[in-house]
N, C-alpha and C positions, 0 to 999 in steps of 0.2 A: 660649537656654541657653548657647551658646558665649560670648556677650557677658558673661553673669553669671560664667561660669567664668573668663574672661580677667580680669575686673575684680577677682576675689578674689585672683588671683596676680599682679596688677600690682605694680610696685615702689612703695614708700612713699617720698615725698620726705623725706630726712633733713635738709634745709636749712631746714625750717620748725619752729616750736615744736610744732605738732600732730604732725607726723611724728616728731619726736624723742621725744615722750612715748609715742607708739604703739610705737616701736621698743624703748624702754627697758622698757615694760610687757611686751611680747611676750618679750623676752630674759629678764626675771625669771620669767615663767610657765614658759618652756621650761627654765630652769636649775633651778628648784625641782622641776619634774616629773622631770627627769633625776636629780636628787639623791635624790628619794623612790624612784624605780625602782631606783637602784643600792643604796640602803640595805637593800633586801629581801634577806635571807639572804647578805649580804656583810659581812665584818668591815671596820669602818672607824672612824675617829675623828670626833669632832664637828667638828673644824676642817676635815677633808677634806670632809664633807657640806656645810658652809657654803661652802667654796671652790667646789665644783661648782655650788652654787645661784647664786653671784654671778659666776662666770667668764664666762658668755655675755654678761651685761650689761656687764662691764668691757671685754671684747674688742669688743663692738659699738660702744661709745662711742668707743674708740680709733680704730676704723675710720671712724666717722662724722666724727671730728675731722680726720683726715688724708686723707679721701676726695678723690681728684682731685689729690693731691700726690705728688711723688716719694718722700716719706717714708712713704707707705703700705706700700711693700714692706719698708722697714726695720721698721716697726711690726709687721707680720705676722710677720716673722722673729723679732723680739724676743719676741712673744707665744708663739710656738711653742717658743722656747727654754726657756720655763718647764717644759716637759715633762721636760727633763733633770734639773731639781732634784727632781722628784717621782718620776721613774722609777728613780732609783738604789736607794732602799730600798723602792719600791713593787712592785706586782704587775702582771701583764699586763692584768688587768681594770681596774685604776686608770688605766693608760696609755690604754686604750681609751676609758674614760669621760671622761677629760680631753680627748682628741681630739674626742669627740662634743660636749662643751660648747663647745670653741673653734670648731669648724666651725659650730655653731648661731649663736654670736656673730658670726662672720664674715658669715654670710648675713643676719642682722638688720642688721648694720652697713652692708651694701650696699643695704638697703631691701627685701630679699626676705623680708618678714615671714611670709607664708603658707607659702612654701617652707621657711623655717626651722622653723616649728611642725610642719609635716607631716614634715619630716626627723627632728626630735627625737622626735616621736610614734612613727614607724615603727621607728627604730633603738632607742629607749628600750624600747618594748614587746617588740621582738625580744630585747634584752638580758635583760629581765625573764623572758620565757618560757624562754629558754635556761638561765637560772639556776634557775628553778622546776623544770624537768625534769632538772636536773643533767647538761646536755648535755656529753659528753666525759669524764665522770667514770668512772674504771675501776670495774667492778662488784666486783672482788676486794678493794678497799680496806676495805670494811665489816668484813671478818674479820681484818684485820691489826692487830696490837697490838705494843707494847713491853712486855716482862716484865722487871721489875727485882727481883732476889732478893738478900738478904743471908744469907750462910752462915758458920758458924764455920770457922776455918782448917783444922781437922782433917777436914772433910767433903769427900769426893771428889765434886765436882759432876758429873763425867762419868757416874758410875753412880748417884750418890745423888739427883740432881735431874733430869737430862735424860731418864731413862726415864719419870719421872712427867710431864714436859712432853709427851713424845711421845704419851702416852695421851689428851691433850686437844687436840692440834693436828694439822693436816695437814703442817705443816713448821715448823722452828725453826732459828735460826742464832745462835750466840753472837757478839756484835759488840763486847763490851767487858768487860774484867775489871780491877778495881782493888781495892787494899787500903784498909782504914779502921781507925780505932781502934788505931793503932800496929801494924798488921798482924795484929790478933787476928781480924778478919773479912774476908771477900771480898764485894765487891759485883759481881754479874753482871748484864749486860744482854743480853736475847735479843730478836731480832725473830721474832715468831711469827705464824702464820696459824691462827686458832681454827677448830676443826671445828664448834663450836656455841658462840656467844657467851653463851648462857644458862648454860653450864657454867663460866664464869669464876670464880664464887665457889667451886664445888667444887674447881677446880684450886688456888686460893689456899689453901683449907683443907688439902688434901693436902700441899702444899708446906710449910706452916707446921708440920705434924707432923714433917716430915723435917728442916727447918732449925732446929728448936728454938724455934719461934715468933718468929723474927726477922722483920724487915721484908720484905714482899712487896707489889709494886705492879704494876698493869696499866694501861697508858696507851694512848691512841690513838697510832698511829705518827707520829713527829715528822717530817713531810714539809713542804717549803716549797711551800704551795699557791699556785697562781696565778702562779708564776714563769714567766719567759720560757723 
């Protein structure tokens, strides 16, 4: 059994056509699997999903080409510098999945095919499970909303609107006031914590009676999810 186990985790020679094909195929399987696991319940673009699917293969081929050469270090540094271009507008999850794809490609490129597949499977499934169970997500966010109300200029929102908001919320905060239509109306933005999300429609209907049936909108709180 020990011999069988050792043979499975032996390195694959990347200097032969057969070894090259095995490594490229393994990198593709790992990359596509990582991309599929990441796509579940994570906002992403098509180009990002394709990039993650192909990144292990690209990195592994680069490592195989320069293996045993002093340029290997430069190639690895150049590959990891790609993270800089994606991490600027991206999220912490995207950075993590890029590192996973690159580390898998590095292992395959060095011939550790079984280790690479095991590593991608363990970390990818862990990522999937943590996402599935919303690990680390604050429980209170489900009740938080942004409330946007348009009122005529002659309505005192302090007593005319906020007392009504208080009846449906645990807390509220006025975060923005601006004028519109040449100053004839005010647009108010509140950050609120709903007491019961099933009562959102009732709150909107009551506010419409008070503000003369002008625009009222309730949105999910605009937070930058997944940021560092």
